[in-house]
mmCIF file of the N, C-alpha and C atoms, coordinates in Angstrom:
data_MODEL
# 
_entry.id   MODEL 
# 
loop_
_atom_site.group_PDB 
_atom_site.id 
_atom_site.type_symbol 
_atom_site.label_atom_id 
_atom_site.label_alt_id 
_atom_site.label_comp_id 
_atom_site.label_asym_id 
_atom_site.label_entity_id 
_atom_site.label_seq_id 
_atom_site.pdbx_PDB_ins_code 
_atom_site.Cartn_x 
_atom_site.Cartn_y 
_atom_site.Cartn_z 
_atom_site.occupancy 
_atom_site.B_iso_or_equiv 
_atom_site.pdbx_formal_charge 
_atom_site.auth_seq_id 
_atom_site.auth_comp_id 
_atom_site.auth_asym_id 
_atom_site.auth_atom_id 
_atom_site.pdbx_PDB_model_num 
ATOM 1   N N  . MET A 1 1  ? 41.272 102.375 119.230 1.00 0.00 ? 1  MET A N  1 
ATOM 2   C CA . MET A 1 1  ? 42.670 102.235 119.329 1.00 0.00 ? 1  MET A CA 1 
ATOM 3   C C  . MET A 1 1  ? 43.376 102.477 118.240 1.00 0.00 ? 1  MET A C  1 
ATOM 4   N N  . ASP A 1 2  ? 44.320 103.230 118.275 1.00 0.00 ? 2  ASP A N  1 
ATOM 5   C CA . ASP A 1 2  ? 45.169 103.449 117.199 1.00 0.00 ? 2  ASP A CA 1 
ATOM 6   C C  . ASP A 1 2  ? 45.731 102.306 116.417 1.00 0.00 ? 2  ASP A C  1 
ATOM 7   N N  . ASN A 1 3  ? 45.781 102.460 115.059 1.00 0.00 ? 3  ASN A N  1 
ATOM 8   C CA . ASN A 1 3  ? 46.346 101.370 114.299 1.00 0.00 ? 3  ASN A CA 1 
ATOM 9   C C  . ASN A 1 3  ? 48.115 101.537 114.381 1.00 0.00 ? 3  ASN A C  1 
ATOM 10  N N  . PRO A 1 4  ? 48.794 100.654 115.096 1.00 0.00 ? 4  PRO A N  1 
ATOM 11  C CA . PRO A 1 4  ? 50.106 100.928 115.031 1.00 0.00 ? 4  PRO A CA 1 
ATOM 12  C C  . PRO A 1 4  ? 50.912 100.860 113.793 1.00 0.00 ? 4  PRO A C  1 
ATOM 13  N N  . ASN A 1 5  ? 50.307 100.026 112.642 1.00 0.00 ? 5  ASN A N  1 
ATOM 14  C CA . ASN A 1 5  ? 50.976 100.062 111.446 1.00 0.00 ? 5  ASN A CA 1 
ATOM 15  C C  . ASN A 1 5  ? 50.923 101.510 110.802 1.00 0.00 ? 5  ASN A C  1 
ATOM 16  N N  . ILE A 1 6  ? 49.657 101.874 110.886 1.00 0.00 ? 6  ILE A N  1 
ATOM 17  C CA . ILE A 1 6  ? 49.713 103.561 110.148 1.00 0.00 ? 6  ILE A CA 1 
ATOM 18  C C  . ILE A 1 6  ? 50.437 104.304 110.852 1.00 0.00 ? 6  ILE A C  1 
ATOM 19  N N  . GLN A 1 7  ? 50.571 104.410 112.249 1.00 0.00 ? 7  GLN A N  1 
ATOM 20  C CA . GLN A 1 7  ? 51.434 105.195 113.010 1.00 0.00 ? 7  GLN A CA 1 
ATOM 21  C C  . GLN A 1 7  ? 52.811 105.092 112.771 1.00 0.00 ? 7  GLN A C  1 
ATOM 22  N N  . LYS A 1 8  ? 53.348 103.944 112.446 1.00 0.00 ? 8  LYS A N  1 
ATOM 23  C CA . LYS A 1 8  ? 54.569 103.516 111.886 1.00 0.00 ? 8  LYS A CA 1 
ATOM 24  C C  . LYS A 1 8  ? 55.035 104.342 110.566 1.00 0.00 ? 8  LYS A C  1 
ATOM 25  N N  . GLN A 1 9  ? 53.917 104.023 109.695 1.00 0.00 ? 9  GLN A N  1 
ATOM 26  C CA . GLN A 1 9  ? 54.179 104.558 108.517 1.00 0.00 ? 9  GLN A CA 1 
ATOM 27  C C  . GLN A 1 9  ? 54.254 105.978 108.271 1.00 0.00 ? 9  GLN A C  1 
ATOM 28  N N  . ILE A 1 10 ? 53.442 106.922 109.076 1.00 0.00 ? 10 ILE A N  1 
ATOM 29  C CA . ILE A 1 10 ? 53.341 108.156 109.351 1.00 0.00 ? 10 ILE A CA 1 
ATOM 30  C C  . ILE A 1 10 ? 54.777 108.695 109.797 1.00 0.00 ? 10 ILE A C  1 
ATOM 31  N N  . SER A 1 11 ? 55.224 108.076 110.897 1.00 0.00 ? 11 SER A N  1 
ATOM 32  C CA . SER A 1 11 ? 56.586 108.162 111.619 1.00 0.00 ? 11 SER A CA 1 
ATOM 33  C C  . SER A 1 11 ? 57.754 107.993 110.447 1.00 0.00 ? 11 SER A C  1 
ATOM 34  N N  . GLN A 1 12 ? 57.708 107.208 109.654 1.00 0.00 ? 12 GLN A N  1 
ATOM 35  C CA . GLN A 1 12 ? 58.609 106.870 108.578 1.00 0.00 ? 12 GLN A CA 1 
ATOM 36  C C  . GLN A 1 12 ? 58.724 107.912 107.553 1.00 0.00 ? 12 GLN A C  1 
ATOM 37  N N  . ILE A 1 13 ? 57.437 108.547 107.384 1.00 0.00 ? 13 ILE A N  1 
ATOM 38  C CA . ILE A 1 13 ? 57.497 109.496 106.477 1.00 0.00 ? 13 ILE A CA 1 
ATOM 39  C C  . ILE A 1 13 ? 57.760 110.935 107.078 1.00 0.00 ? 13 ILE A C  1 
ATOM 40  N N  . MET A 1 14 ? 57.470 111.138 108.384 1.00 0.00 ? 14 MET A N  1 
ATOM 41  C CA . MET A 1 14 ? 57.678 112.601 108.989 1.00 0.00 ? 14 MET A CA 1 
ATOM 42  C C  . MET A 1 14 ? 59.046 112.676 109.478 1.00 0.00 ? 14 MET A C  1 
ATOM 43  N N  . GLN A 1 15 ? 59.922 111.739 109.831 1.00 0.00 ? 15 GLN A N  1 
ATOM 44  C CA . GLN A 1 15 ? 61.242 111.633 110.435 1.00 0.00 ? 15 GLN A CA 1 
ATOM 45  C C  . GLN A 1 15 ? 62.210 112.043 109.547 1.00 0.00 ? 15 GLN A C  1 
ATOM 46  N N  . PRO A 1 16 ? 62.428 111.757 108.272 1.00 0.00 ? 16 PRO A N  1 
ATOM 47  C CA . PRO A 1 16 ? 63.636 112.017 107.506 1.00 0.00 ? 16 PRO A CA 1 
ATOM 48  C C  . PRO A 1 16 ? 63.794 113.554 107.393 1.00 0.00 ? 16 PRO A C  1 
ATOM 49  N N  . LYS A 1 17 ? 64.736 114.233 107.544 1.00 0.00 ? 17 LYS A N  1 
ATOM 50  C CA . LYS A 1 17 ? 65.035 115.427 107.449 1.00 0.00 ? 17 LYS A CA 1 
ATOM 51  C C  . LYS A 1 17 ? 65.314 115.779 106.105 1.00 0.00 ? 17 LYS A C  1 
ATOM 52  N N  . GLU A 1 18 ? 65.712 114.761 105.191 1.00 0.00 ? 18 GLU A N  1 
ATOM 53  C CA . GLU A 1 18 ? 66.023 115.173 103.811 1.00 0.00 ? 18 GLU A CA 1 
ATOM 54  C C  . GLU A 1 18 ? 64.838 115.345 102.885 1.00 0.00 ? 18 GLU A C  1 
ATOM 55  N N  . LEU A 1 19 ? 63.746 114.871 103.325 1.00 0.00 ? 19 LEU A N  1 
ATOM 56  C CA . LEU A 1 19 ? 62.275 115.005 102.736 1.00 0.00 ? 19 LEU A CA 1 
ATOM 57  C C  . LEU A 1 19 ? 61.934 116.509 102.915 1.00 0.00 ? 19 LEU A C  1 
ATOM 58  N N  . SER A 1 20 ? 61.304 117.073 101.841 1.00 0.00 ? 20 SER A N  1 
ATOM 59  C CA . SER A 1 20 ? 60.826 118.447 102.023 1.00 0.00 ? 20 SER A CA 1 
ATOM 60  C C  . SER A 1 20 ? 59.449 118.135 102.614 1.00 0.00 ? 20 SER A C  1 
ATOM 61  N N  . ASP A 1 21 ? 58.815 119.204 103.290 1.00 0.00 ? 21 ASP A N  1 
ATOM 62  C CA . ASP A 1 21 ? 57.539 119.176 103.648 1.00 0.00 ? 21 ASP A CA 1 
ATOM 63  C C  . ASP A 1 21 ? 56.472 118.831 102.563 1.00 0.00 ? 21 ASP A C  1 
ATOM 64  N N  . ALA A 1 22 ? 56.815 119.132 101.375 1.00 0.00 ? 22 ALA A N  1 
ATOM 65  C CA . ALA A 1 22 ? 55.782 118.847 100.039 1.00 0.00 ? 22 ALA A CA 1 
ATOM 66  C C  . ALA A 1 22 ? 55.906 117.501 99.804  1.00 0.00 ? 22 ALA A C  1 
ATOM 67  N N  . GLU A 1 23 ? 57.060 117.044 100.004 1.00 0.00 ? 23 GLU A N  1 
ATOM 68  C CA . GLU A 1 23 ? 57.244 115.339 99.690  1.00 0.00 ? 23 GLU A CA 1 
ATOM 69  C C  . GLU A 1 23 ? 56.626 114.546 100.809 1.00 0.00 ? 23 GLU A C  1 
ATOM 70  N N  . LYS A 1 24 ? 56.831 115.161 101.824 1.00 0.00 ? 24 LYS A N  1 
ATOM 71  C CA . LYS A 1 24 ? 55.928 114.439 102.980 1.00 0.00 ? 24 LYS A CA 1 
ATOM 72  C C  . LYS A 1 24 ? 54.618 114.374 102.877 1.00 0.00 ? 24 LYS A C  1 
ATOM 73  N N  . LEU A 1 25 ? 54.097 115.610 102.555 1.00 0.00 ? 25 LEU A N  1 
ATOM 74  C CA . LEU A 1 25 ? 52.659 115.578 102.307 1.00 0.00 ? 25 LEU A CA 1 
ATOM 75  C C  . LEU A 1 25 ? 52.147 114.614 101.118 1.00 0.00 ? 25 LEU A C  1 
ATOM 76  N N  . ASP A 1 26 ? 52.859 114.593 100.165 1.00 0.00 ? 26 ASP A N  1 
ATOM 77  C CA . ASP A 1 26 ? 52.516 113.770 99.018  1.00 0.00 ? 26 ASP A CA 1 
ATOM 78  C C  . ASP A 1 26 ? 52.484 112.292 99.413  1.00 0.00 ? 26 ASP A C  1 
ATOM 79  N N  . SER A 1 27 ? 53.533 112.044 100.407 1.00 0.00 ? 27 SER A N  1 
ATOM 80  C CA . SER A 1 27 ? 53.511 110.524 100.769 1.00 0.00 ? 27 SER A CA 1 
ATOM 81  C C  . SER A 1 27 ? 52.490 110.216 101.859 1.00 0.00 ? 27 SER A C  1 
ATOM 82  N N  . LEU A 1 28 ? 52.067 111.259 102.543 1.00 0.00 ? 28 LEU A N  1 
ATOM 83  C CA . LEU A 1 28 ? 51.021 111.184 103.539 1.00 0.00 ? 28 LEU A CA 1 
ATOM 84  C C  . LEU A 1 28 ? 49.652 110.853 102.554 1.00 0.00 ? 28 LEU A C  1 
ATOM 85  N N  . TYR A 1 29 ? 49.450 111.663 101.595 1.00 0.00 ? 29 TYR A N  1 
ATOM 86  C CA . TYR A 1 29 ? 48.337 111.395 100.851 1.00 0.00 ? 29 TYR A CA 1 
ATOM 87  C C  . TYR A 1 29 ? 48.146 109.984 100.474 1.00 0.00 ? 29 TYR A C  1 
ATOM 88  N N  . THR A 1 30 ? 49.168 109.261 99.837  1.00 0.00 ? 30 THR A N  1 
ATOM 89  C CA . THR A 1 30 ? 49.066 107.866 99.552  1.00 0.00 ? 30 THR A CA 1 
ATOM 90  C C  . THR A 1 30 ? 48.554 107.027 100.777 1.00 0.00 ? 30 THR A C  1 
ATOM 91  N N  . LEU A 1 31 ? 48.694 107.314 101.762 1.00 0.00 ? 31 LEU A N  1 
ATOM 92  C CA . LEU A 1 31 ? 48.163 106.392 102.832 1.00 0.00 ? 31 LEU A CA 1 
ATOM 93  C C  . LEU A 1 31 ? 46.894 106.409 103.114 1.00 0.00 ? 31 LEU A C  1 
ATOM 94  N N  . ILE A 1 32 ? 46.096 107.459 102.518 1.00 0.00 ? 32 ILE A N  1 
ATOM 95  C CA . ILE A 1 32 ? 44.611 107.331 102.598 1.00 0.00 ? 32 ILE A CA 1 
ATOM 96  C C  . ILE A 1 32 ? 43.855 106.569 101.441 1.00 0.00 ? 32 ILE A C  1 
ATOM 97  N N  . PRO A 1 33 ? 43.281 105.678 101.660 1.00 0.00 ? 33 PRO A N  1 
ATOM 98  C CA . PRO A 1 33 ? 42.472 104.844 100.593 1.00 0.00 ? 33 PRO A CA 1 
ATOM 99  C C  . PRO A 1 33 ? 41.543 105.730 99.895  1.00 0.00 ? 33 PRO A C  1 
ATOM 100 N N  . ALA A 1 34 ? 41.318 105.745 98.668  1.00 0.00 ? 34 ALA A N  1 
ATOM 101 C CA . ALA A 1 34 ? 40.138 106.542 98.096  1.00 0.00 ? 34 ALA A CA 1 
ATOM 102 C C  . ALA A 1 34 ? 38.911 106.401 98.528  1.00 0.00 ? 34 ALA A C  1 
ATOM 103 N N  . ASP A 1 35 ? 38.436 105.081 98.899  1.00 0.00 ? 35 ASP A N  1 
ATOM 104 C CA . ASP A 1 35 ? 37.231 104.753 99.441  1.00 0.00 ? 35 ASP A CA 1 
ATOM 105 C C  . ASP A 1 35 ? 36.965 105.036 100.920 1.00 0.00 ? 35 ASP A C  1 
ATOM 106 N N  . SER A 1 36 ? 38.048 105.681 101.597 1.00 0.00 ? 36 SER A N  1 
ATOM 107 C CA . SER A 1 36 ? 37.755 105.651 103.161 1.00 0.00 ? 36 SER A CA 1 
ATOM 108 C C  . SER A 1 36 ? 36.708 106.609 103.706 1.00 0.00 ? 36 SER A C  1 
ATOM 109 N N  . CYS A 1 37 ? 36.247 107.585 102.668 1.00 0.00 ? 37 CYS A N  1 
ATOM 110 C CA . CYS A 1 37 ? 35.284 108.392 103.090 1.00 0.00 ? 37 CYS A CA 1 
ATOM 111 C C  . CYS A 1 37 ? 33.783 108.028 102.443 1.00 0.00 ? 37 CYS A C  1 
ATOM 112 N N  . ASP A 1 38 ? 33.611 106.787 102.007 1.00 0.00 ? 38 ASP A N  1 
ATOM 113 C CA . ASP A 1 38 ? 32.493 106.300 101.470 1.00 0.00 ? 38 ASP A CA 1 
ATOM 114 C C  . ASP A 1 38 ? 31.453 105.804 102.579 1.00 0.00 ? 38 ASP A C  1 
ATOM 115 N N  . ILE A 1 39 ? 31.442 106.474 103.659 1.00 0.00 ? 39 ILE A N  1 
ATOM 116 C CA . ILE A 1 39 ? 30.737 105.915 104.763 1.00 0.00 ? 39 ILE A CA 1 
ATOM 117 C C  . ILE A 1 39 ? 29.524 106.811 104.880 1.00 0.00 ? 39 ILE A C  1 
ATOM 118 N N  . ASN A 1 40 ? 28.346 106.142 104.680 1.00 0.00 ? 40 ASN A N  1 
ATOM 119 C CA . ASN A 1 40 ? 27.128 107.008 104.733 1.00 0.00 ? 40 ASN A CA 1 
ATOM 120 C C  . ASN A 1 40 ? 26.533 107.167 106.077 1.00 0.00 ? 40 ASN A C  1 
ATOM 121 N N  . ASN A 1 41 ? 26.655 105.923 106.906 1.00 0.00 ? 41 ASN A N  1 
ATOM 122 C CA . ASN A 1 41 ? 26.127 106.018 108.312 1.00 0.00 ? 41 ASN A CA 1 
ATOM 123 C C  . ASN A 1 41 ? 27.101 105.334 109.082 1.00 0.00 ? 41 ASN A C  1 
ATOM 124 N N  . LEU A 1 42 ? 27.661 105.944 110.276 1.00 0.00 ? 42 LEU A N  1 
ATOM 125 C CA . LEU A 1 42 ? 28.720 105.306 111.057 1.00 0.00 ? 42 LEU A CA 1 
ATOM 126 C C  . LEU A 1 42 ? 28.076 104.154 111.736 1.00 0.00 ? 42 LEU A C  1 
ATOM 127 N N  . ASN A 1 43 ? 26.813 104.108 112.057 1.00 0.00 ? 43 ASN A N  1 
ATOM 128 C CA . ASN A 1 43 ? 26.255 103.128 112.722 1.00 0.00 ? 43 ASN A CA 1 
ATOM 129 C C  . ASN A 1 43 ? 26.143 101.751 111.941 1.00 0.00 ? 43 ASN A C  1 
ATOM 130 N N  . GLN A 1 44 ? 26.308 101.964 110.609 1.00 0.00 ? 44 GLN A N  1 
ATOM 131 C CA . GLN A 1 44 ? 26.209 100.727 109.853 1.00 0.00 ? 44 GLN A CA 1 
ATOM 132 C C  . GLN A 1 44 ? 27.548 100.462 109.072 1.00 0.00 ? 44 GLN A C  1 
ATOM 133 N N  . ALA A 1 45 ? 28.589 101.137 109.400 1.00 0.00 ? 45 ALA A N  1 
ATOM 134 C CA . ALA A 1 45 ? 29.937 101.000 108.967 1.00 0.00 ? 45 ALA A CA 1 
ATOM 135 C C  . ALA A 1 45 ? 30.693 99.723  109.306 1.00 0.00 ? 45 ALA A C  1 
ATOM 136 N N  . THR A 1 46 ? 31.124 99.047  108.532 1.00 0.00 ? 46 THR A N  1 
ATOM 137 C CA . THR A 1 46 ? 32.071 97.834  108.945 1.00 0.00 ? 46 THR A CA 1 
ATOM 138 C C  . THR A 1 46 ? 33.250 98.231  109.505 1.00 0.00 ? 46 THR A C  1 
ATOM 139 N N  . ARG A 1 47 ? 33.716 97.244  110.266 1.00 0.00 ? 47 ARG A N  1 
ATOM 140 C CA . ARG A 1 47 ? 34.947 97.488  110.911 1.00 0.00 ? 47 ARG A CA 1 
ATOM 141 C C  . ARG A 1 47 ? 36.203 97.970  110.101 1.00 0.00 ? 47 ARG A C  1 
ATOM 142 N N  . GLU A 1 48 ? 36.225 97.446  108.744 1.00 0.00 ? 48 GLU A N  1 
ATOM 143 C CA . GLU A 1 48 ? 37.427 97.793  108.000 1.00 0.00 ? 48 GLU A CA 1 
ATOM 144 C C  . GLU A 1 48 ? 37.036 99.394  107.748 1.00 0.00 ? 48 GLU A C  1 
ATOM 145 N N  . GLN A 1 49 ? 35.803 99.738  107.402 1.00 0.00 ? 49 GLN A N  1 
ATOM 146 C CA . GLN A 1 49 ? 35.406 101.212 107.118 1.00 0.00 ? 49 GLN A CA 1 
ATOM 147 C C  . GLN A 1 49 ? 36.016 102.301 108.318 1.00 0.00 ? 49 GLN A C  1 
ATOM 148 N N  . LEU A 1 50 ? 35.654 101.560 109.446 1.00 0.00 ? 50 LEU A N  1 
ATOM 149 C CA . LEU A 1 50 ? 35.937 102.518 110.690 1.00 0.00 ? 50 LEU A CA 1 
ATOM 150 C C  . LEU A 1 50 ? 37.405 102.481 110.892 1.00 0.00 ? 50 LEU A C  1 
ATOM 151 N N  . LYS A 1 51 ? 38.147 101.572 110.489 1.00 0.00 ? 51 LYS A N  1 
ATOM 152 C CA . LYS A 1 51 ? 39.710 101.489 110.560 1.00 0.00 ? 51 LYS A CA 1 
ATOM 153 C C  . LYS A 1 51 ? 40.147 102.379 109.690 1.00 0.00 ? 51 LYS A C  1 
ATOM 154 N N  . GLN A 1 52 ? 39.564 102.393 108.488 1.00 0.00 ? 52 GLN A N  1 
ATOM 155 C CA . GLN A 1 52 ? 40.147 103.377 107.529 1.00 0.00 ? 52 GLN A CA 1 
ATOM 156 C C  . GLN A 1 52 ? 39.935 104.781 107.812 1.00 0.00 ? 52 GLN A C  1 
ATOM 157 N N  . LEU A 1 53 ? 38.883 105.093 108.572 1.00 0.00 ? 53 LEU A N  1 
ATOM 158 C CA . LEU A 1 53 ? 38.506 106.372 108.862 1.00 0.00 ? 53 LEU A CA 1 
ATOM 159 C C  . LEU A 1 53 ? 39.459 106.824 109.970 1.00 0.00 ? 53 LEU A C  1 
ATOM 160 N N  . ARG A 1 54 ? 39.750 105.834 110.973 1.00 0.00 ? 54 ARG A N  1 
ATOM 161 C CA . ARG A 1 54 ? 40.793 106.243 112.087 1.00 0.00 ? 54 ARG A CA 1 
ATOM 162 C C  . ARG A 1 54 ? 41.893 106.405 111.285 1.00 0.00 ? 54 ARG A C  1 
ATOM 163 N N  . ASP A 1 55 ? 42.494 105.726 110.439 1.00 0.00 ? 55 ASP A N  1 
ATOM 164 C CA . ASP A 1 55 ? 43.690 105.915 110.005 1.00 0.00 ? 55 ASP A CA 1 
ATOM 165 C C  . ASP A 1 55 ? 43.696 107.003 109.042 1.00 0.00 ? 55 ASP A C  1 
ATOM 166 N N  . GLY A 1 56 ? 42.662 107.461 108.398 1.00 0.00 ? 56 GLY A N  1 
ATOM 167 C CA . GLY A 1 56 ? 42.607 108.614 107.717 1.00 0.00 ? 56 GLY A CA 1 
ATOM 168 C C  . GLY A 1 56 ? 42.699 109.821 108.407 1.00 0.00 ? 56 GLY A C  1 
ATOM 169 N N  . THR A 1 57 ? 42.279 109.685 109.712 1.00 0.00 ? 57 THR A N  1 
ATOM 170 C CA . THR A 1 57 ? 42.248 110.783 110.697 1.00 0.00 ? 57 THR A CA 1 
ATOM 171 C C  . THR A 1 57 ? 43.800 110.949 111.220 1.00 0.00 ? 57 THR A C  1 
ATOM 172 N N  . ALA A 1 58 ? 44.347 110.034 111.394 1.00 0.00 ? 58 ALA A N  1 
ATOM 173 C CA . ALA A 1 58 ? 45.811 109.961 111.968 1.00 0.00 ? 58 ALA A CA 1 
ATOM 174 C C  . ALA A 1 58 ? 46.621 110.734 110.783 1.00 0.00 ? 58 ALA A C  1 
ATOM 175 N N  . VAL A 1 59 ? 46.388 110.386 109.546 1.00 0.00 ? 59 VAL A N  1 
ATOM 176 C CA . VAL A 1 59 ? 47.147 110.804 108.491 1.00 0.00 ? 59 VAL A CA 1 
ATOM 177 C C  . VAL A 1 59 ? 46.844 112.280 108.422 1.00 0.00 ? 59 VAL A C  1 
ATOM 178 N N  . THR A 1 60 ? 45.573 112.759 108.424 1.00 0.00 ? 60 THR A N  1 
ATOM 179 C CA . THR A 1 60 ? 45.208 114.095 108.402 1.00 0.00 ? 60 THR A CA 1 
ATOM 180 C C  . THR A 1 60 ? 45.816 114.841 109.536 1.00 0.00 ? 60 THR A C  1 
ATOM 181 N N  . GLN A 1 61 ? 46.007 114.418 110.579 1.00 0.00 ? 61 GLN A N  1 
ATOM 182 C CA . GLN A 1 61 ? 46.570 115.145 111.756 1.00 0.00 ? 61 GLN A CA 1 
ATOM 183 C C  . GLN A 1 61 ? 48.059 115.384 111.510 1.00 0.00 ? 61 GLN A C  1 
ATOM 184 N N  . ALA A 1 62 ? 48.726 114.311 110.851 1.00 0.00 ? 62 ALA A N  1 
ATOM 185 C CA . ALA A 1 62 ? 50.180 114.459 110.405 1.00 0.00 ? 62 ALA A CA 1 
ATOM 186 C C  . ALA A 1 62 ? 50.268 115.609 109.589 1.00 0.00 ? 62 ALA A C  1 
ATOM 187 N N  . MET A 1 63 ? 49.363 115.645 108.367 1.00 0.00 ? 63 MET A N  1 
ATOM 188 C CA . MET A 1 63 ? 49.431 116.754 107.502 1.00 0.00 ? 63 MET A CA 1 
ATOM 189 C C  . MET A 1 63 ? 49.130 118.176 108.159 1.00 0.00 ? 63 MET A C  1 
ATOM 190 N N  . GLN A 1 64 ? 48.309 118.242 109.157 1.00 0.00 ? 64 GLN A N  1 
ATOM 191 C CA . GLN A 1 64 ? 48.014 119.515 109.563 1.00 0.00 ? 64 GLN A CA 1 
ATOM 192 C C  . GLN A 1 64 ? 49.294 120.053 110.414 1.00 0.00 ? 64 GLN A C  1 
ATOM 193 N N  . GLN A 1 65 ? 50.055 119.028 110.900 1.00 0.00 ? 65 GLN A N  1 
ATOM 194 C CA . GLN A 1 65 ? 51.307 119.366 111.685 1.00 0.00 ? 65 GLN A CA 1 
ATOM 195 C C  . GLN A 1 65 ? 52.136 119.856 110.690 1.00 0.00 ? 65 GLN A C  1 
ATOM 196 N N  . LEU A 1 66 ? 52.492 119.271 109.554 1.00 0.00 ? 66 LEU A N  1 
ATOM 197 C CA . LEU A 1 66 ? 53.241 119.728 108.601 1.00 0.00 ? 66 LEU A CA 1 
ATOM 198 C C  . LEU A 1 66 ? 52.895 121.189 107.859 1.00 0.00 ? 66 LEU A C  1 
ATOM 199 N N  . ARG A 1 67 ? 51.535 121.572 107.834 1.00 0.00 ? 67 ARG A N  1 
ATOM 200 C CA . ARG A 1 67 ? 51.095 122.768 107.267 1.00 0.00 ? 67 ARG A CA 1 
ATOM 201 C C  . ARG A 1 67 ? 51.344 123.833 108.467 1.00 0.00 ? 67 ARG A C  1 
ATOM 202 N N  . ARG A 1 68 ? 51.091 123.375 109.650 1.00 0.00 ? 68 ARG A N  1 
ATOM 203 C CA . ARG A 1 68 ? 51.520 124.495 110.873 1.00 0.00 ? 68 ARG A CA 1 
ATOM 204 C C  . ARG A 1 68 ? 52.863 124.770 110.733 1.00 0.00 ? 68 ARG A C  1 
ATOM 205 N N  . ARG A 1 69 ? 53.750 123.838 110.646 1.00 0.00 ? 69 ARG A N  1 
ATOM 206 C CA . ARG A 1 69 ? 55.013 123.998 110.502 1.00 0.00 ? 69 ARG A CA 1 
ATOM 207 C C  . ARG A 1 69 ? 55.659 124.912 109.256 1.00 0.00 ? 69 ARG A C  1 
ATOM 208 N N  . GLN A 1 70 ? 54.924 124.549 108.129 1.00 0.00 ? 70 GLN A N  1 
ATOM 209 C CA . GLN A 1 70 ? 55.276 125.491 107.023 1.00 0.00 ? 70 GLN A CA 1 
ATOM 210 C C  . GLN A 1 70 ? 54.671 127.067 107.203 1.00 0.00 ? 70 GLN A C  1 
ATOM 211 N N  . ALA A 1 71 ? 53.525 127.118 107.937 1.00 0.00 ? 71 ALA A N  1 
ATOM 212 C CA . ALA A 1 71 ? 52.835 128.496 108.123 1.00 0.00 ? 71 ALA A CA 1 
ATOM 213 C C  . ALA A 1 71 ? 53.802 129.196 109.166 1.00 0.00 ? 71 ALA A C  1 
ATOM 214 N N  . PHE A 1 72 ? 54.540 128.329 110.198 1.00 0.00 ? 72 PHE A N  1 
ATOM 215 C CA . PHE A 1 72 ? 55.327 129.095 111.304 1.00 0.00 ? 72 PHE A CA 1 
ATOM 216 C C  . PHE A 1 72 ? 56.614 129.426 110.590 1.00 0.00 ? 72 PHE A C  1 
ATOM 217 N N  . LYS A 1 73 ? 57.143 128.716 109.507 1.00 0.00 ? 73 LYS A N  1 
ATOM 218 C CA . LYS A 1 73 ? 58.441 129.070 109.013 1.00 0.00 ? 73 LYS A CA 1 
ATOM 219 C C  . LYS A 1 73 ? 58.066 130.296 107.999 1.00 0.00 ? 73 LYS A C  1 
ATOM 220 N N  . THR A 1 74 ? 56.948 130.207 107.394 1.00 0.00 ? 74 THR A N  1 
ATOM 221 C CA . THR A 1 74 ? 56.660 131.626 106.512 1.00 0.00 ? 74 THR A CA 1 
ATOM 222 C C  . THR A 1 74 ? 56.669 132.740 107.307 1.00 0.00 ? 74 THR A C  1 
ATOM 223 N N  . THR A 1 75 ? 55.783 132.777 108.554 1.00 0.00 ? 75 THR A N  1 
ATOM 224 C CA . THR A 1 75 ? 55.458 133.841 109.404 1.00 0.00 ? 75 THR A CA 1 
ATOM 225 C C  . THR A 1 75 ? 56.846 134.345 110.054 1.00 0.00 ? 75 THR A C  1 
ATOM 226 N N  . ALA A 1 76 ? 57.794 133.381 110.570 1.00 0.00 ? 76 ALA A N  1 
ATOM 227 C CA . ALA A 1 76 ? 59.039 133.598 111.104 1.00 0.00 ? 76 ALA A CA 1 
ATOM 228 C C  . ALA A 1 76 ? 59.795 134.096 110.143 1.00 0.00 ? 76 ALA A C  1 
ATOM 229 N N  . GLY A 1 77 ? 59.891 133.759 108.980 1.00 0.00 ? 77 GLY A N  1 
ATOM 230 C CA . GLY A 1 77 ? 60.784 134.340 107.790 1.00 0.00 ? 77 GLY A CA 1 
ATOM 231 C C  . GLY A 1 77 ? 60.367 135.843 107.514 1.00 0.00 ? 77 GLY A C  1 
ATOM 232 N N  . ASN A 1 78 ? 58.897 136.137 107.607 1.00 0.00 ? 78 ASN A N  1 
ATOM 233 C CA . ASN A 1 78 ? 58.572 137.533 107.391 1.00 0.00 ? 78 ASN A CA 1 
ATOM 234 C C  . ASN A 1 78 ? 58.824 138.521 108.521 1.00 0.00 ? 78 ASN A C  1 
ATOM 235 N N  . ASP A 1 79 ? 58.896 137.910 109.689 1.00 0.00 ? 79 ASP A N  1 
ATOM 236 C CA . ASP A 1 79 ? 59.265 138.526 110.767 1.00 0.00 ? 79 ASP A CA 1 
ATOM 237 C C  . ASP A 1 79 ? 60.562 139.167 110.948 1.00 0.00 ? 79 ASP A C  1 
ATOM 238 N N  . ARG A 1 80 ? 61.524 138.453 110.129 1.00 0.00 ? 80 ARG A N  1 
ATOM 239 C CA . ARG A 1 80 ? 62.924 138.705 110.187 1.00 0.00 ? 80 ARG A CA 1 
ATOM 240 C C  . ARG A 1 80 ? 63.283 139.922 109.086 1.00 0.00 ? 80 ARG A C  1 
ATOM 241 N N  . GLU A 1 81 ? 62.438 140.124 108.319 1.00 0.00 ? 81 GLU A N  1 
ATOM 242 C CA . GLU A 1 81 ? 62.563 141.117 107.138 1.00 0.00 ? 81 GLU A CA 1 
ATOM 243 C C  . GLU A 1 81 ? 62.402 142.465 107.761 1.00 0.00 ? 81 GLU A C  1 
# 
């Protein structure tokens, strides 16, 4: 199950039009704890580690969405020239 708290934080970062995509990416990076990838074996991971992994995955998906949007804008801009 997705963490509604992380989804809310992601939405709050993604929605404002006044933030640039770079600023949104920076804000998204802060949502991923530094130790979230310190899982050696998923079968032995704690609930907290699995939650961090799911949250990190949700943040990564939002980052990919921003990068796709940036790539599309770049490509669309090049097509106009």
